[in-house]
Structures are given as structure tokens and as C-alpha cells.
N, C-alpha and C positions, 0 to 999 in steps of 0.2 A: 636872343631873350625875349624880345617885347612883343614878339607872337604868343609868347605864352598869358592866357588869362592873368596870372597870379602877378604879372608885370605890373598894371595901374592897381594892385595894392599894395604896395612894396615900402610906398612913403609912409600911408598908413599905419602898417605894421610896424615900421620902423620907432616912429612915435610915439607909437602906444606901447612899445618896450623903453623906452627912453623914459615916458611920463609915468607908464604905472609897473615896470618892472616886469609883467605876467602877461601873454597876451594869450587867447583859443583861437587858431586857426582852423575854420571846418571849410574844406575843398574837397571837389570831387578826383580822382583818379586823373591821371594828366595833364592837369593846371601847372606841373613845375614848383611844386611847393618843396617839392626833397632837392632837385637837381638845378633849381634857377635863384631862389630864394635864397638858398645859403651863401650863394656868390655874391647878391645882392647886398647883402649885410655887411661883407666882410670890412667895409671901409667907414662902419659907422664910428663918428668920434667917441660914443659911449664905451665903445669896448677897448679905449685904454690898452692896446697893445696886448687884451688877452682873447683868448680864443674861442671860436663856437665848437661846441662838441655838438653833433649830430648824431643820435641815438637812432641805431634801426632793430627793427626785432630781432633781426634774422642775418646770418653771417655772408649769404648771397648777396641781401641786397644791400646789405653795407659795402660788400667788395663793389659791386654793378655800380652802386650811387658814389663811392668814391672815384673810380675808374671813370665815371660820366664827367664829373665834378673837375676833375684833371685835365679831359679831351678839352672842354669847354676852356679852359684855362692853357691849353696847347702848352701843358708842362707834364713832367713825368708826377708820377703817383709816390707821393713824401715828400714835392717841397712844399706848394702851397697848402697842398690835401694831402692831411696825415689817414692813416687807417690802420684800427688795433680790432682786432676778433680775437678770438680762441685759439686760433692756430696762424694767422698774420698779422705783422707788426711792421709798417713803413712810415716811420714818424721822422722830423726832423726840427730843431729850432724855427726853420723858418714857414712851420705851420701856423696857418689862420685859421684854418678849418679842420679839424678831426673827426674823421667818420668811424662810430665804434659800435659795438652790439650793446645791448641794454646791462649784460654783466659785467663788462668792464667797465662801467661804469660806476656800478654797485662795490667792484673793489676800490675803482680810486677813492671812493666817498668815505670806505671803510681803512684806507692807509692813510689816507692826506685830510680828511673832515670837510678842511675849506675849500680844497679843491682852489688855488690861489691863481693858475694861470688860466683858468676858465672865465669867460664874462659872460656866454650865452649858452643854457643848455636850449637845443632843440630835441624834443620828444615828435619822433617821425611815427606815422600809422599807432598812434595814440589808441586808438580803439581796438586795436591787437589784445591788447589790457591783459598781457602778460606776467606772472608773477612777478617777474623783474621791473616791469613798469609800473607796477603799483608801490615797489618797495624803493623804486630810485624817487617815485613822485613824493612820497614820506619823504625821505631823507631829504631831497631838495628843501622840501616847504621849512625843514628844519633849518637847515643848512641858510637858507635866507633869511628863518627868523633870527638865527643865534651869532652865526660866524658872517654870513655875508648877506646885507642887504643890498650890497650894488649886484648882487649874482641874478642875471635875468633868465627866465623863462617863457619858450614858445612852444606851446602843445599843440600839434596837426595831425589833423585828421580827416578822412575822407567821410566814416560815417560814426557818429557819435552822439550821446544824451549831451549834447552842446549844452542846456539849459544849466541841468543839474551838475556839470563840470563848472561851468562859467560864476554861479552861486557858491558852489564850496568855494572855488579860489578868489572869489570876488575879483574876478580878471574881466576884462572888456573881451568880447567875442567880436570877429571880423570873417565874415563868411562871404567866400566866392563861391557864387550862384552862376557858374556858366556851365553849360552842356556842351562839350566838345566836339561831338558828331553824333549823328542822328544814329541809334539803337534798334531793331527790329527784335523784338523778344517774343519769340514762339515758343509755343507748348508741346513736347511730345508725350502722350499716353501710352504706359506701358502696355504691352502685348502680357495675358495671363502665360504664359510659357519662356517669356525672353528673362534673360538672365543681365547682370548691371554690361556683360562685355558685349552680350546682342543689343541692347537698346544701342551704348556707345556707338556700333557699328553701324546702325540706323541712323542714327542721328546725324555722322560723319557723311554719310550717302547723300541725307538729305542738303548738305552744305557743300556738295562738290560741286553746285551748278554756281556758286559763288566765289570769286577771287580773293585770293590769301589765303595766310596759313592759318591752321586752326589749332583752338590751344581748349584740352580736355582737361576739366579738372576733376580729381578724382579723390579719394581719400587718405590711400597710401598707396605704398610700394609694391605691396600683394595685387594691388587691385591693376595697378598699373600693367603691372605684367602681363596678367593675365586679357585685360583689354589691347595689349601691343599682340598678343597671340591670336587674338581672334579677327583684329585688321590686317595679319600677313594671311591668315587660313583665308579670309573674304579676296586677297590679290593683293593688297596694298602692298606696296615695295617697301623692303624691311629699311631702305637707307633711307626713306624720308618719312620715318617714325621716330622721333625725340622724343628723350625722359626728363623732367626736369624733378629733380627730387635732392635732398641734402646730399644723400649718396651719389650724386652723379658726380663724375670727374669735372674737374674744372676746365679741362679740354672740348669734352664734350658740350658743357654750359656754356662756352664762348661759342661753341659753333650753332646755338639758335640766333645768335645777332646777328651772322651773316645773311649775307645777301644770298639767293641760291637761285638757279633754275627751274628749279621744280618749289612746288606747296606743301609746306612740311605741316605734319601734325604731329603737335608737340602733346605729352601725357606729362600732367604735372599735378605735385599736390597742392598745398595751400602757399607754400612756399613763392609759387607765381602771382599771386595777387596781391600783393604789395610793392610798392617800390623798383618795380620791373617793366621797363617798356621794352615790349618785343616790336619793332616799328609793323611788320607785316603781320603782326595778327587782326585781322578782320573778324573770326569767327571762333565761338567759345561755347563749348558745350559742356553744362555744367548737371555732374550726378547728383546735385541736393543731397550729398554725405558731406561730413568731415568728422576728423578723426581727432580727437582729443584726450588730453592726459587727464587720469582720473585718481585722486589719491582713496584707496579701500580702508576707509579707518579701521574695518572687520580684521583683513590680512595683514595690514601695517605695511603694504606693497602701494607702486603704483602699476597702473594698467590702461590701455589706451581703449580706447573705447569709440563706436562707430556711431554718429548720430546725426539725425538730419540737420541739413545747415541752417543757419539762419536767415533772416532776409537780409539783414547786413551785409554778412557773409556773400550771400548771392548777387547783390549789388555790385560790392567790390568785383566781384570775378569779372559781372557783367562787364564794368567798367575795360577792363582789358582788351574789349573787343572794338573799342569807339575810340582809343588814342593817337590815331592818324588818318583815320577814316570810314565811312560810313560801316557800320559793323551790324551784324546778325549773332546774336544769342539764343540756342535750345536749349532750354529746361526739361530736365528731365522729370515728368510728373505734370498733375494737371496745373491751370491757372490758379485753383481752386485750394488746391494742395498748398500753393506757393502763400496764400492770403491767410493761411491759418498755422502758418509757421512763427516759430518764436520771432520776435523782433532782434534780439540781439545773441550770440551765442555765449553757451554759460562763460563765467568769470573765473579767473585761473584760481584767483585767493581765494573761491569760495570752495574748491575742490581740491586742488594740485594737495603732494606733500606738503608740508610748510617747514620743515628742517632747517634748509638755508635761510630761507624769509627770517625765521626767530632767530638763529644766529645772527644775521647782519643786525639787526635790529636790536641783540644782547652787546652787540659789539660797539652798536652805536653809542647804546647809551643805557635802551630800557626796552623792556620784552610786555613791557604795557602798553597795549594797544592805544588805549585812548591818550595817549601821549604822542599819537602819530595824527595827520591826516591820512584818514584812508576812505576812499570813494566807497567800497564795498569791505565788510568787516569778515575775517578768514572765519569761516567753518570754525567752531568753537572747540568740537571734540578732536580733529584735525591737530589745531592749534595745539591743544592741551598735549596731545601726544609729543608732538617736534619737541615740546617742551621739556617730556619726560625722556624720549628720545635722546637728547641732547646731556640731560643731565647723567644720564647712565654713560655715555661717551666722555663723564666728567668733563664736557665743555661747561657747562652750566653748574654754580652751586646749589645747594637746596632751596637756596630761596631763588633760583631761575638768575642770577647774576654771572656775566660770562668769567670764566676763570684766565687763567693764560696758556692754558691750554687751548680751550674755547677761543683765545683771539689769536694763537698760531692755525686754528682749525680755517677760520676765517679768511686766513690771508691767501688760503688756497687756490680760492674760485672754483672748488669744485666739491658737489656733496659730502657733508660732514663727514658723510661714515667712509668714505673713500679717503678722504684726509685725515681723519683717527686711524685708519687703517696704515697710513704711510709714516705717521710720528711715531706707529709702536714699533716700527723697522727700524727708525731713521740709524740704528748705531749696527744695523746688521746689514751688511754692502746687498751680498746675495737675495737677502731677503726683500731690500726695499729695491733693488732690480726686477724682481717679480711683484712687489706692490703697485710701483708705478706702469706694470704691464697691465695688470687688473684695472687699476685707477683707469687708465688710458680707452683702455676697451669699453668699459660700463659706462664711461663718460660721453662718447664718440658713437658709441652702437654697435651692434653685430656687424660683421664684415664678410660672416660664411654663409652662403645661401646653396643650403643641402638639400637634395630631390628627397630626401625625406626628413622627419624630423629628428632633431640631433640636439640634445640639450646641456652636451657635455662640454662645459668651460674650459675643463685643462687642453682639450685638443684645440681649441682657438688660441689658446698662450703656448701652445707649441709652434703651431702655425709663426705667431706676430714673433717669437723667439728665432726662430728660423729665417722669418725677415731681416731683424736685425741684426743676427751674426752672417747672414751671407748674402741678403737685398736677394733674397730670392724664397719665394712657398713653393710648395705640392700639395696644395687644396684640390688641385686637378680632380683627383682621387673619389673627393671627399663630395666634394660642390663647387658653384664658383664663386672665386672670392671678386668681392666689390673692390676693387682698387683706392677708389675715392674713397671708401670709407677706411680701408686697410693705411693708407697714406696720414688718412686726419690723425690715427690711433698714432702710429711711428712720430707724427709731429708733438701729440700730446705726451705721448710717451718721454721724448727728448726734454720736452718744455718742464717735465715733473721732475726729471734727473737734475735737470740744471737749478731749479728752484730747490734743492735738497743738498747743492754743491757737490756731487755725487757725478762721477763722469763714467757714461757707459764700457763697463768692463767689456773687454775683447771674449772672455767666457762668460756667458751668463748661466750660471750654473745653480739651479734646483731640483730636488728628485721630486717623485709625484705627490707625496705625501704636503709639499710644501704649499702646494695652491689651495686648498684646503685649509690650512694652517693659517694663511695668509687672509684668506677671502672671509673666514671667521670672525676675524677681528673688525672686518667693516659691517657684517649682519651676523650678530651674536644670538640675535634673535628670531634669525632664519636657518639656525643647525636644525637637522631634522632626524627623525627615528623613521626607520621603515616601518610602515604598518600597512600588511596587506599589498595591495597596487599602489597603495599610495604613502603618503610621510605624515607625519607629525610633528611639525613646528616646535622649537622653544618657545613661541608663545602663546602657543595652544590651537594657534589653527592648524590647516588640513592643506594639503596640497597632493593631485593625482600625477600618477606619470600616462602622458598620452598615450594611447595604443599604439601610435605609429612610430614614437618616441626608440631610434635607435641605438641611443647612448647605455652604456652602461650602468648600471646603480648598486651603489653598496648600502650597507645597514644603515651608514651616517652620511650626510650629504648635507653641505650648505648650499641653499638657494638662495642665488643671486637675483632673480625675476621668475615671474611667472604672468600668466594669461590667463585670462576669461574665455571658459568655454563657450560654444556658440548656442550649447541648445540648454546650461542649466546657471546655478551660482557656483558652480565649483572653477579652483583653480587648477591648473595645469603647469608641469615644471617647464618653465620655458629656457634656465640656464642655471646651471647647478655643476658642485662638483663634489666629489668623493672627502669624505675627512676622517680619520683614525678614531673610535671613541676615546684611545689613552690619549691621544690629541685634546682631545674636549676638555678631561679630566686633570692633563697639565695645564692647560691654558686657562682654564676659568673655573681653576681649583676655589678661587673667592668668590665664586655665582652657586657653587652646589652645593647643596643642603640634603641632609639625612631627614629622611621621614621614618617615622618608626608608628608602626600600629599591630595589633595582635589580632592571631586567628586560633579559634578556641573549635577544637573538634572533640577529641576524646581527652584530651589535655590542650593546655595554653602553650600556643608559639608565638614568638619575637619575629616579625618580619620587618627586617630595617631594607628601607629604598634610600637611593642615593639618587637624586635628580638635579638634573637642568634646567629649570625652568620646568616646561611640562615633558618633558622625557627625563624616563628610566634608565640610568646610564646601571646600576648594580640592585640587584637585591639577594639578601643573604636569610634565611630562616633558621632558628635555633629555636630547643626548649626555652621558655620560659623560668626564669629563675625569682626565689621570691618577692626582689624586689621588683621586678618588671611584673610580678602578678599583684602587688601593691599597687603600679602605678596602674594598671590595668582597670582595676578594682575602682579606682577612685574616676579615672574616666566614663567607667559604664554610669557608675554613679550620676553623675553629672550630666549627663548624658540621658539616660532614663529616669532618672529619680529614684525616693527608696524602695517603691516597689521592683525594683532591682531585684532584691533579697529574698523575694518572695517568702516571707517569714513565716513562721508556722504558729498554728493559733494561741500556745503558751508566748511564744516571743509579740505575737501583736498586740497580747493582753497587756504582756508588760509594757508596749509601748502605749497603750492607751490611757495607761495607770498614769506613765510619767507624764504624758502631755496633760491628765488630770491635776496632777499635781501642780504644774507650773499655772494653769488656769486657775488656781485656788489658791495658792502661794506663790506668786511672780517672784517676790523676794526671796524666796526660801529656795526654789525649786528651778534649774535653768528650761528652758524652752527645748521640746523634741519634736518644732514641728520640723517638716521636712528640708525647707531650707535651712536651717539652721545644723541639721544634722549632716548635710553635703558637706556645709562651708566648714564643719570642725571635724570631718572624716578624718584625717590625718590624726585628730587627737583621740578618739573613740575606738576608732575600727581599725585602723594599718596595722598599730601595735599588736593586737591580737591576731595578726595573719601571720602564721608560721609557716606554711608551704605554699602549696600552688593550688589549693583547693579550699571551696568554701562550706563542703559537706561536715568539717568536722568545728566550724566555726563557734566559739561561746558569744552567741549573740547578747545573753542574756548578764554577764559580767561586764562586755563590752559598750555596752547601754548605759549599764549603772557606775560604769567609770567615770562616766561627765560628771559625775560627783562624789566629793569628798567620804571619808568612811563616817562623818557624822552625821551626814547628810542622807548617808544612804540608811543610817539607822533609824533617824528621824522618820526617811520616806515609808520602813517597815512600819512602823510604829503608828503612822498614820495612815496608811492606805494597806492595811494587814490583806492578807493571802485567803484568810476564814472566816466564817463568821458561827461562832455555839448557838447552836438551836436550843429550844427551852428542852426539846428532849435527850439533851447530854450529846448529841452526834454533832458532829462539824460540817460545814458546806463550803463549799470553793466561791467565794465573793467573784464574780465575774464583772471585769471595767471596759465600758467602751468610751467614747470618746467624751461624752457628756455626761455620765451616770455612771454607779456602782450596781449589781443587779446580785437578785441572792434567790437561787433556785431551791425551794424545799417543798416537799409533802402537807398539806395544811396542816393534817395532823399532828405534827411535827412542831408546830408553830402556835398552839395552844399556850394561853397566859403570856404572850408579847402582849404589850400596850404601847399605846405614841406611838414616836416616828424613832426608828432605830437610825443612829446618825456614827459616822468615822469622820476623822479626819478633822479633828478638836472640835467635832460636832458641824462641821459645815456642809460635810455632804451626807442627805439621808440616801439609806440604802431602799433600794427597789426592789421589793419581794415578788417573786414571781412563785403563786401558791399552786401547786401540783396535784393531782388525783393520785389514790394508790396506785393508777397504773400509768402515773408518769404525766399525764394529760394536761395541760393547763386549764385552769380549772378563774383564775381570778389574779391582778395584778394590785397592788398598794404599797405607799410608803407610810399609811398612816394603820393602824390598828385598832386605834379605838374606833375611829368613822369606820373601817371595813368591819368588827362585830357585830357592829352595831345595825348596818346599813345595809352591808353585802349580803353577810357570812349567812342571814335565813332564808333567802331565796339560794343560794348557793347548797344549803345544807337537802333543802326542799326538794330541789333538780337532785342529789346524785346518793342520800341516804340512802335509797332504795336500790341503785345501779349497784354499790360498792356497801351492802350491807353488814358484813365482817368488820366493818371500819369502824370505829368509834364516831358520832356525830352528835356531841351534845348538844343539849341547848345552850347552855353556859360554856363557851369555851376558855373562856376566861379562868374559871376554877378545875376544870377540867386536865387530867394528865396527860403532857403530850410526850407522845410516842410515837414510832415507826411502825409497831408493832400491830396487829388485827385484836380484834378485842377477845378473842379465845388466849390468846397467850398473852394477853397483858396479866 
């Protein structure tokens, strides 16, 4: 062990842990921080019989590190060195170091809180910053502060924003600045016509002159398979090409570490960049791409996206080539492109689904983010959506406090959606078995690699059931079975079954309609209704059917997963199953709503729509009855205002007169302003509606009904309909918003004096004086002024034009008449 650079720092690390409780260790790959340091700390007196828990971000890394530690002690795994992952557990009372994945620690913290058998937590590869990494760090800090002051914490990383972390934790920093072996970094500029497979093939050929195995970093399994095909087509021996991916079977993973008499080409995802040492690797080809998970708040779904790898990621990858000897690295792209890359990869807490994160915080004690030490704050929109989802699943109450149901969900170690689904069917053995299969599949990932796209979830369930019942599958007719993934699904299924104390039945019975029914409990917001070539989801979002998808699609589907189109922002269905409309109505009756609206054609129709979120399940149309008509009128008036009624002149005049009455006598007469009429429509209008038409509506009496009989009588006196002219004839008084107008022939007004008033002498009448031809001559409110100052000019201009009519010099003493001089 002394050959490793970390060895000279072990005493400093141990003393710092003893004195400060927390230490940050920055060390490049290959220094022995994962496989030497834990063993060197096992006998520290401050452990006091407690265990060291070593956290790894990935299962494969956890297995390999645990195996390596055991080999160094010449012991079987499970003796001094324990291992716990989501699919494996080898532990005993003699364990001094337990290697576990980060998710396992989260479960232990939630279930035990004080984790009293642990003395030291070691975060390995902290720079990975998985969501569980930040969650565990936050919980550990609270555990140390409130429950376990003696609990020690060591944070290790090869690339890290160390100053910021050291400041946040108030912890000493120890750096191991040792370059293991020399690295030659080369850059390969892309030819215009080259695709990724051709670029990698060219890079591998360039490295052929150097000895050792080649490790090729690619973003995902699809690219790995394409590159493998390209290498084989170029003449490479298929037996010399290996795949390192989370779906790679364990036996094939082991083969990577065995000595061979040929040089291996290992095509790997980022699973190979951490905590794995393959001694024979001396060459690295870096595609410069990485695949990350991102939560799409618009669709409410996770998606995998391919981005440019960060500098930190590419430095980690390069370190794989120099672990045991002089190494060489080819980076696809130019050195200038590398210099312009982001320093670090996107932080998971800022962009992933936060449902499990929020549930863990609530179960620990609080969903208030300010209560925790978080190096980066979660995306606020994602966090709010996570809280709302947990509330919809009854995991949180209306104040976002964890419920008993939420505590049960948190204990299962799977996504809250899937945990909720399992609990929903806990008392239905057949449905629970099916739910466990679905949960295992969606947790571990797809195992069926079809030659054409096929989004049929039920097909996968059938194959898993076949494996469980008969220990075999017939997937060859449909595509290649990834046995490693299928094995993990089976393991996860059995683990889930055991958690519910439910033994696998000899016969797992379920019907075609059951898959959709069960899945819908996990994804009620993703129940979807067909719309053209796509689907509308319950949450209002849309998803398309891929043009190459060979699966059958029904009117209603439950969509478990979508993927982003490579050409636009559209989502296409990746995994889904059919569900019957009747099942939706039965299972989610308390979440459906009835929406009523009206359709006016030649008559009014009532349209009733049963909705589940944004989905329309049923629509009925029927003629409206009088009560429906009243409701419709109310809504239309609220929406469009009083103008909706399109009053005729007489009705509008009455409304003007009523408003004038209120403005002059606010204590005597109610307001007839639009807002008041709209707010009181139930009182004055609706009682007058007797059928489903407004054409016969008595608006006059409807408006007056807002006043009692005595006020109506006073209103008639104060605001008369007519005015009696000196000629003896009556003429209508026209009421506008702020005045009353009398239109009359000038000769009929002879003898009128002063200001004529109504409304208890508070409203002067405005006279519009007309010619014998009914053309306007003048306007006045004061006849004394008019006869003296205006009339002489009017007389002068019009006596010749209208010579048959009287134009006396003294209008006050003249006889008022509508007749001509000859007929007077």
C-alpha cells in the first residue's frame, strides 16, 4: 500500500478527522483514495468499534471497490468488508468497512436517523454530485449537528470546487498533488463527413502503434453499439471489443479486469471514469460527449440529453490512461474547443426530478430548503412541482408535511410514484405482483432492445412474467434481451415482493387491462387521450407517436416515459400501455370533474363535459331548460357586461333616467350602474325569465323591480315621461346620462319663461327648439335669456324661409301653436 501517493497523507487525514470531525480530500485518480485509505483508517481509535461507510455513486464502482478491498485483506467479501447496493448485500457483524451506494445511505438515514453503528462516512467521487450526493451531505450535516457530534465525515474527489466546499463545511482541506504517470494529450479534429463512429475508429487506429488496452468514452449504449459495429466493419476482431455499461452482465464486466494475450478495446459510458482501475488501460479516446438526466418541468417528465462533456469530466476520463504507466489520450475536437468547455458538468440538484429528494427531506423533518446545508439550491420550479406531486400522492399534507403514507413511501427506496402504486395494491396479491414487476422494470431500465422502436410496456411485462414463471423468455422474435438488465429487474422484483411480505405466486395472473390500471396509479398525470398522431396528457402536455414505433396504440394510454425528438422540442412516446376509459372513470372518479357550457345556435343547448384533468372523457348535449337559460344569461352578462342585452331606445332611455335619478337622489334611488346591475342580476332580471328566449323579456318592469312600489311612484313624479307645451300638446322627455331633453317646435314654446325644471326642481330641462321642418334651430335651458338674446337672430334668419308660420316680435305674448298662420 505504501506505493500509493495517498499513503504519505494518511496520518494527516486521520489526525484531521480526529480533531475536526470533517475533512476534504482532493486527490487525482489512481492515488489510492478509494482502495487504500479506507483500510488504513480501519484501526483508528476514534472509530470506537464503529464502522466506516464508504459511499460510491454507482453500483459497479461499489462492487469493484468492495472486491478490491477484500482482496487486499485476503478475505472473502462480507467478512471485514461489507457491500450493500440496490441488488446485492454481503454484510456481517464483523464488517469494519461497508461499501454502499449513495441511495442506501439515504434509506439508512431515513430509517435510523442517528446511524449509531457508523463512525465515519466517506464520500468517494464527490465531484459526481448526484442528487443523492447532495441529499446525503445535507442530512449528514444535520445528523452531526443534532444527533451525532461524534460522527466523522471525509469527502474525497479528484476534481472539485474545493475552496467553496471547504468554506461551506468549515473543514480542513488536504490535497494530494501527485501526477501518477505521464499523459500525452492529443486532439483529433473532426472531418466534415465523419460521424461519431468514424471519428472513434480513426482515433483507435491512431493509437494502434502504442501498447496497452484502449478505453473509449461514449455518452450512452446506443453510441456504444454503433461504434462497435463500425470497429468490426473496419476489421477489428469482435472478441477483442468489450462493453462497459450499467447493462453489461457481471461476468462480462469481470472479463475486463482479466489479463489477455490481445489488446482490448473497451467501449464505455461514464461508469468507467470513477473508482475503477483496469491496469491494462494505457490509451483513452474521449468523444467529448456525456449524457445527463434532466427534468423537463413543462412535461413533468425526466429525459436524457447529450451535452458537451465538461473539462472536469474529460480530465477524469484522461486519468484512466495514466494509472499504471505512461498513457495517451485522444480527445475528439480541437484544443481550442476544449478550452471553451464548461469547467464542471451541470449539477443534478439544479435540473433533475426532485420528488424523491423532497420526500426524503420531509421524512427527515422539513421541506424548507433553508434548514439544510446545500451547496447548490434546487431549481425552484422543479422543487415546487415535486412538492405538489407528493401532495397529489397523499405523501404530503396541504402544508407539505409528511403523512404516514408518505413515510411508508420513503422507506421503499424507489421513486415515490412507484412506491405509491405498490401501496395502492398492497392488499390485492395478483395486482401487487404486477405492480412489483412494473416498479422493478421502471427502476432498473429497459431490457428489450428491439430492431425497430416499440413502446409497448405490456410486451415487457409479458416477457418478465415468462421469466419469473418458467425461467426463460422468448424475446428473440421481438429483439435482443439484455440479460444483465433482466436479471437486475428480477432481483429488484423479488426484493420488492419481500418488502411487502408477499411471496411470489406460482401463477402470476393478470389480464391485459390490468397493466394500464396499475401503471395509472403511479402516473395519473400521464394518462393520455389520442389526438391525431399524438396524445394529450392529463396534465395538458402532448406526446407524439414516433413514426417508426411498431407498438399498437389505443384511444387511451398511460405513458411511463418519453424521449425528446432530435429535431425539435416535441416529446415522443418511449414506454406506454393501453388503459380503458372505464378504468379511468372507475379508478379516478374522485378526480374527475363536470364542466358545463352552453352553445347558442337557433336555440340554447347545454353541453356537459366530464373531464379528467385536461382530458375529455364524455360529452352530452341537450336543449337548455329555463334554469339553464338563467345560468347562461348570468355568465354572459358577467363576461360581456350590460351591453349584452342590446337595449332598444326606450329601454336605454329608462336606464338613463334611472341612473340620473340615483345621481340626483342617491339616498332615494338605487344605483343602476353596470357593476350594480351585474352584481344584482339574480334579483332583478332572472325572476322575469320564463322561457329560453330574451325576445319577449320585459326589461322595463325588470329594471323598475329594483325599487318598491312607493319609490316607483315617486320616480314617475320626479321624472315624468312627457312635458306639456304652451300649445297644449305634450312631447316626450328624452333622458340621457346627465340631462333631460325636450324637443319641440319653437312656435309651440311661445310664452315659456325662465328655467323649466323637474325632479323636485333639481334638474333643468334642456330644450332643443326646432324649425317647422323639424330642423334644429337652437338649444336653451333659460327662456328669458333665449327670447331676449337669441330669438331675434333666429327670427331674422328664418321668418322668410318659413313665412307661413308666425314669427312675432314679442314671443312672450304670442299664442303658442303648432299650426300655420292661416289655420290659427
